[in-house]
C-alpha positions in Angstrom: -9.9 6.9 12.0 -10.2 9.1 8.9 -13.6 10.7 8.4 -13.3 10.8 4.5 -15.7 8.9 2.8 -14.4 5.3 2.0 -14.8 4.0 -1.7 -14.5 0.4 -2.0 -13.5 -0.7 -5.8 -13.0 -4.4 -6.8 -11.1 -4.6 -10.0 -11.9 -6.9 -12.6 -9.8 -6.2 -15.3 -6.0 -5.7 -15.2 -4.5 -2.2 -16.1 -1.1 -0.5 -16.2 0.3 1.8 -14.0 1.6 5.0 -15.7 5.0 6.4 -15.1 5.2 9.5 -13.2 1.8 9.3 -11.8 0.9 9.3 -8.2 -1.5 6.3 -7.0 -3.2 6.1 -3.6 -4.8 3.1 -2.5 -5.6 1.0 0.7 -5.0 -2.7 0.9 -6.6 -4.8 3.2 -5.4 -8.2 4.4 -7.1 -11.1 6.1 -3.4 -11.7 8.1 -0.4 -10.1 8.7 1.9 -9.5 5.7 5.7 -9.4 5.6 7.1 -6.2 6.1 9.8 -4.1 4.8 11.0 -1.6 7.5 11.6 1.3 5.3 9.7 4.7 4.3 10.9 3.8 0.5 11.6 0.4 -1.2 13.6 0.9 -4.3 12.4 -1.6 -7.2 13.7 -2.3 -10.6 11.2 0.1 -12.0 11.2 2.9 -9.5 10.4 3.2 -5.8 7.4 2.0 -3.6 6.3 4.6 -0.6 4.0 3.8 1.9 2.8 7.0 4.3 1.4 4.8 7.0 0.6 1.2 7.9 -2.0 0.2 10.5 -1.4 -3.1 12.1 -4.2 -5.4 13.7 -4.2 -3.8 16.7 -4.7 -0.2 15.5 -0.9 1.1 16.0 0.3 3.3 13.1 3.7 2.6 11.6 5.3 5.2 9.5 8.2 3.0 8.3 6.8 0.1 7.6 6.0 -1.2 3.7 3.6 -4.4 3.5 5.2 -6.8 1.2 2.7 -7.0 -1.7 3.1 -8.8 -5.3 1.9 -6.6 -8.1 1.8 -8.4 -11.7 
């Protein structure tokens, strides 16, 4: 478990991601998402990277990217 303080923020308004800026966030799901088995996923506008994914059993995966939908 990470000893850093966890801050939970709920986003009520849409926002735009800025090019060439690094964003760090955690996504918690109520079920197992579909998984891309790779370190980096190429998308039309760049790439998505995930440094680690912790599954429901607490096992850490370093080559998994959860399939999420960003609109």
